[in-house]
N, C-alpha and C positions, 0 to 999 in steps of 0.2 A: 620384268619387261615394262616398259614405261608407258608413256602416253601413246595412244593409238589413233588411227592406223599407221603402220610402218613396222616392219617385222620385229616382233618381240618387244621392243619398246613399243611395238605396234603389232605384236604377234597375235593378239586375240582375234583380229579380223580373219586371220588364216588359221588360228589354232584350234600355237600356237600355236614361234612362238612363238615360243617362244610364248613370243610370247608370252603366245598365246593368253604374246601380247595373255582368255580369251582368260551355303551350297552343300547339298548332300553329296555323298560319294558318287562319282561318275561311274557308269558301268555300261555293259553291253546291252543288247536288245532285251526289252521287257524286264529291265533291272536284274538280269540273270547273272551278271558278272562276266559276260563275254560268251560268244558262241564258239564252241570248240568243234573240231572236226577237220577233215581234209584227207585222212588216210582211210583205208578200207575198214580198219578197226575203230574208227571214230577219232583216232589221235591225229594231230596235224601231220601232214605228209609233205615230202619234198617233191618239186616238179611244177611245171606249168609256167604261165606268164601272168603277172599281175599288171593291170593297167591302172594308171592314176589319171583321172579326169579333173582338171583344175581350171579356174578362171585366170589366176595370176601366174605368169612364168616363174620358174625357179631362178630368178636373176641373182647376180652376184654370188655365184656358186663357189667362189674362192673362199676357203675357210677363214681368211682374214677379214673378209667383207661381210660375211653373214652375221646378222643380228638374230641369234637363235635362242630358244628356250630349251634347256636340257639337251643341247646338241642338235635341235631341230628334228624334223620328221624324215624327209627324204635325205637331207644332208647326213644324218647319223647312220645311213646305210653305207656311206662311203668314208666318213671321217669318224674315227674313234678319238676319244679325248681322255684326259686324266681320270675324270669321274663322269658319271652319266646318271640319268634318271632311272629309278627302279621301274622296270617294265611290267607293272601290275595294275589291275583295275582300281579305280577309286582312290581313296586316301592313301593306300599303300604305295601308290605311284608317285606320291609327293616326296618320297625319300630319295636322298642322293646315295649312290653306291659306287664302288670302284669300277673303272673301265680299263684303261691301260695300266693304271697304278694298282698296287697290291691292296691299298686301303683308301679311305677318303682324305688322307693327309694327316701329318703330325704337326700340330701347332706348338709354337713356343713364343716367348717374349710377348705375352698378352695377345696372342694371335696376330703378331706382326711378322712372324716368320712361319712359312709352311713348307714342309719337306715331304717329297713323294719318292717312292721306290717303284720302278717299273717291273711288271711281270716277266717271267721267262718266256722265251719262244715267240715274241711279238715280231711279225713280219709285214712288209709292204706287199703289194700285188706282184712285184717282181721277185719276191723271195728274199730281198735284202732285209737285214735286221733294223728294227725301230730303236733309236737311241734317245737318251735324254737331250742330247745336243739338237736333235731334230725337233723336239718339242720347244726348246728354247728358241730355235730359229723360227718356228711357226708363230710363236708369240711375238717375237720381234718384228716380223714382217707386217703384223697388224698395225704397227705404228707408222708405216709408210703412207705418205699422202695419197699416192696412186692406188692404194688398196684400202681406202677409208670406207666406213659404213658399218663396221662391227661395233659391238658394245664398247663404250668408252671407259669403263671402270679402271682398266689398268693404267691409263694415263694419270689418273688421280691416285691410285693405290700404290703402284710400284715406285720405289725410290728412283728418282731420275726420269720417271716416265713422262713428266710434264714437259720436258724439253727434248726428249729422244725423238729422232726423225726416221727411224727404221734402218735396216741393214744395208739398203742400197746407198744411203748417204753416209751412214756411220758404220764402218766395217767392224769396229771394235765390239759392238753389241752392248747390251745392258748389264752392268756389273751387279745389279740387284737380282739377276737370275743366274744362279750358280749351278754348274754341272760337274761336281767333283769326280764322278765316274759315269760310265755309259748308262747306268741304270738309276742314277740319283739326280733329282732336280730340286733346287731350293729357291723359294721366292721370298725376297726381302721387301716388306711393305713399310710405308711411312706412317701408317696408322693401323690400329687393330681392326681386323675384318673376320669376325667369326663365321661369316657366310662364305668364306673363300671356296670351300668344297663345292658349293652350289654354282658359283661362277666358273669353276674349273670344268663344268660340263659344256661350256660354250666352245664353238669350233675354233676360236683363237688358240685353244690348247691342243689342237690336232697337230700331229707331227708332219713336218714338211722337210724332205731331204734337200738340203741346200743345192746340191749338184743338179737337181732336176727342177729347180724353181725357174719357171718361165715368166715370172712377173705377172703383168696384167692378163696374160693368156693362160695362166695356170688353171683357171676354172674349166677350160675346154677339155683338158686331159689331166686332172689331178692324180697324184699317186695315192691309191687307196690304202687305207689301214683298216677298213671295215669289211663287211661280208660281200659287198658289191663294188665293182669298178665301173667307171664311166667309159662307155665305148662310143657314145655319141652325145654331143651337146650343141644344138644349133638354135639360132634365134634368141641368144642370150637366155637359155634355159627354157625356151618355149617347147622344144621337143628334146627329150632326153631318153637314152637307153642305158640301162644298167644290166650288167651280167655278173655272174659269180666271180669273186676273187678267190681263186683256188688256194691261195696261201693264207687265207683267213682260217683261223682255227676256233671252233666252238669251245675248245678246252681252255682258251684264254679269254673267252667272251661269253659269260653266262647270261647276258642280258638280251642279246639279239638272236634271232633265228633266221637263217637264210633258207626259208622254205621254197619260194618261187625260184625257178631257174633264171628268170629274166623279168625285168621291170621296165615298162614303157610309160613315160610321163608325157601327157599331151595337155598343153595349156592353151590359153587364149579363147576358151569356150564360155558361152553365157551360162548363168546359173540355171536357166530354164532347160537348156540343152543338156547340161550335166545331169540334172535330176531326171529328165526324161529318159536319157540313155541308161542310167542306173536302174530305174524302175522297169524298163522294158527288158533289159538284160540280153540283148541279141548278140550272138557271136562273142567277140572278145570282151564285150561290156558285161557279160555275166560274171567275169572275174575282175571287176573294176571297183575302185573306191575313189573318193575325193578327199583331199586334205584341206580344202579351203572353201567349200560351198555348203551352206546350211539349207535346210528346208524352210521355205517361207510359210506364213500362216495358211494360205490357200492350199499349198502343196501338202502341208502337214495334215490338214483336214481330209484331203483326198486319200492320203496314205493310211490314216487312222481307220478309215472305212474299209480297208482291204487287209484282211488278217495276214496274208502272206507278206505283203509289203511292210506292214507294221512290225513284223518279226525281223525286218532287215533295217531297222532304224537304230543307230547308235546314239545314246544320250550321254552328254558330257558336260562337266562344269570346269571352268578355268578361272583363275584368280583375276577378276575384272569387275570394276565398279563404274557405273554411269552416275553422274552427279551434276548438281548445279554448283557453279563456282562463283563466289563473290569477289569483287575487288573492294576491300574495306577502306581503301584510300579515296574511293569515289562516293559521293553522296547519292542516295541516302544510306548506303550500306556501311558507312563509317559508324553508324549507330547499331550496336548489337541487337537492340530490340526489334529493329526492322528486319535484320537477318533472321531472327527467331520467328518473327511473324510469317515470313515467307516459308520457313520450315514447317510451321504448324499448318499452313494453308494447303500444302501439297496433297493432292489426291493421287496416291500411288496406284490405286486400282485403274484409273484412267491412263496413267503413264504406262503401266504394264500392258494394258490393252493396246496402246499406241505402239508399243515395242513388239507386238505380235501375239500378245496373250500370255496366260500363265504357263503355257507349255514352253515358251521361249524366253521368259523373263521372270525373275523372282524379286519381289519388293525388298529394298535395302534400307536399313536405318543406321548402319555402321559403314565407315569408310573402308575398313578392312573386309575382304570377302569372307563369306561364312564358311570358312574351312579352318580346321584346327592348326594346320601347318603355318597359317598366317598369324595365329594367335587370336583369332576372332573371339571377342568378348561381347556377348549380347548387351546392347544398350539402346535406348531410344530417348534422348534428352528432350526432344520436342514432339511428343506423341501426337500424331495427326490421325491415327486410326487408319482404316482402309480407304476412307474417302475425304480426308482432310478435316481439320478443326478450324473452321472459319471464325467461329465465335472467339476462340483464344487468339487467333491472329488479329482480329479487330481490336481486341482488348490491348494487345501489345502496341499496335499502331497508334491507338489513342494515347497511351503512355509516352510514346515517342513524339507526340505532337502532330499526328496525322489522323485526327478524328474524322476528317472529311474524305479520307481515302488517300491514295497515292498513285502516281503515274511513274512507271519505270520502263526500261527497254531490255529485252532479252535477245541476246545474239545467238544465232544457231547457224548450222550449215544447211545448204540446200541439197546436199547429197542424200540420196535415199538409203540411209544406212540403219534406220531404226534405233539410232543412238543419239546423234546430235541433229537429227533431221526435223523438218517442219512438223511432222506428226507429233513428236514428243513436245516440241515447243508449244504447239496449239493446245495440247492437253494441260500443260502448265498454265498457259494463259487463261483457260477456262476455270481452273481451280482457284487461281489467285483473284479472279473477278468476284468469286463468291465471298472473298474476304475484303472486298473494297479496293483491290489493287488492280489498276488498269495497266495491262501489259502491251506495249508496242513490240512487235516482232521485227528483228533485223536479220534477214536471211542473207548469207554470203556464200559465194562459190567456195568450194572446199579449200582451195589453195589460199584464197583471201581470208577465209575463216581461220585456218591454221596459223597464218602469219599474224593476224590481229590478236588472237587470244593468247599467243605465246610471246607477245611483245610487251615489255614493261611500259613503254611509252604509249602504245596503242590499245592496251588491254581494255575491253569493255567492262562496264560495272557489274554485269550479270551475264553469264553465258553457260551453255551446255558443255560438259566436259566428260572425259572418261580416262581411266587409268588401268593398265594391265600389268601383270607381274612378270618381271624378268626371271624370277624363280620363286618357288612357293615359300616365301618368308615375308615377315612384316617390314623388314628393312628396305628393300627396293620398292615397297609400296608407300611407306610413310616419309622416308628421308627426302626423296626428290621433290615432294609436294609440300613438306612442312619444315624442312631444315633451312634456317635462315642463311646459312653459308652457301646454299645452292641457288640462291637468287641470282639470276643472270640478267644484268641490265642492258647488255649490248648483243644479245643473242636469244636463242630459244629459252624461255623461262617457263618452268612448270610450277613454281611456287606462286600461284596466282594470288593467294591471300597475303603475300609478302610477310608471312609470319617469320619473325626472327626473335624467338624467345630463348634466352640463354639456358633456361631449365630444360626446354625441349631439346635443344642442341646437345646439352650435356648428357641427357638421358639416351639419346641416339648413340653417342660415343660409348657410353657404359654398356649398352646392350650389344654393341658391335664387338666387345671384348669376349662375349659369351660364346663358347663353342658347342655347348649343349643346346641343340636346336629347340627342344621342348621348353627348356628354361627361358631361352630368348623369346620364344613365341608368347609366353605368358606376359613378359614385359612389354612386347609390342602391342599386345591387346590392351593392356592397362594404359599405354601411351595414347592409343587410338581413342579410348574412352575419354581421357583427359583433354585431348585436343578437341574432341567433338563438342565439349561444353561451350566452346567459343563460337559455334555456328558459322564456321568459315566455309563450309560446304554443306550441301543438302544431298545426302546419298539418295538415289532414286531406285535403281534396280541392278541386279546382277544377271547377265545373260545366261541362257541355257542353250547348248548346241545340240541340234538334231540333224544327223546326217545319214543319208541312205548309202547302202553298199550293195554290191552285186550279189546275185543269188548263189554264186559259186565261191564266195569269199567266206573263209572260216577262221576261227581263232581270233575273234575280235577282242582287243584289249584297249580300254579307254581310261587313262589315268586322270587324276585331278591336277596333274602338273600341266598337261597340254589341253585336256578337255576333248580331244579328238582321237579317232582310231590311230593306233600306232602301227605304221607299215612294217616295222621290223618284226612284228609278231604274226603277221597275216600268212595264212596258207590258202591255196586255191585248189579246186578240184582238178 
């Protein structure tokens, strides 16, 4: 999932995901690995209504338009995909597993061709069979301009994807997606992509029956392939009601559990209202959760002092890094010694405190998140300690010809997000002052900030940034930020450092040929360490998610893929 916020390339703010867009293994309350229960014997039981209380509406619920991580949270109750995330706590939850397909895919031709076979007995909510042609059509409609918004990888990956305009304009469809029979689908890519099974978890791979496609209105009443069907969707996802899909079979779906009879999604609420309702737990709120609202520092302190409430806090980690980004084409950051000086001067203790404290943020010295699935390899090229190394920073500044100090500008957002916000910027300003660096703060409204930092022409010399994982792998974390071929000069650019190193680009290509995720992860970790030597970014911290759930909510599962409670596993009393 990429730069955030914005679902899953922006998923972490809500995570995901996607995300999630959002590190030790994530787990349920009190590091227990999840709270079990729901039935009279302690096992999860069927029945009841689950309420979801959220800030952001579940907009763009069309599977083509969703930018999800692992199929999303609420979306994956309605849409099944070729593969999905493993619905387990912590690190086990970063694995990709089969969903509609019998396995995670068969690669050939250096991972440029991927073949999937569908399971037997797959049905839509109306009882009609799900076919490979439906999945092909679902992918193809994600190319339609009127259904834009989903993850863009297939435009780059699929042969012919860069010019294809979707099935409404091009009836023929994409030749690079073959369906030799009703249960086989083959994807032909123009380059090696060993992570294809991870991307096949996105809702673009959900089946859509062509005869029932209503175009831009499809999100209102999509045809369900998952355990629940949409019976109401109003206000562009602000209020949604899901009920059981009676034709869904757990025999074909080992990942999801349709425990509640009904799910009510209510959005447009403030974080304070959501957390108050969850803590009080009156009426329907006793069986409520949130998929997008964290506990803040003050709320967390209050909850920690109440043993019963503390037992209802889910802790999660999502692949996400907050960092300082340099523009090395702008002075004085064209000098590596100046970039290194800034890295040495950072006081990560004060930055973590500004982000909400050690319960909500963990200090970072690597760009890759601290999870095995990403290939995390511990390193600290410019050790600042817990509170910064001002002496080393001054030494480097002197070597760079700035013995009398330096004046720079730090651009940040005025949004109160504890990531790119004034509090983080002020903490950095104070730390750099100790090293003789005077920092002027440039605060921009969120939209202006996003536009400026992602524009090659307007990009500031130094700014606060963040990146989240589209799936738990080093590829979608490193390639968009450091692959020189992904520099975008006339649109949204994420390679702020303008790094275009042929050896880095070649290594990315070589790793993408690897279909053994553990082997690829080790190579991503080594590449992260190598890139880190150039001080193109200064990793600051990784967020920790703390979310409250209702007193009648059982079977809490929080994976390191999403970092948040998985609604497909929840049971209620």
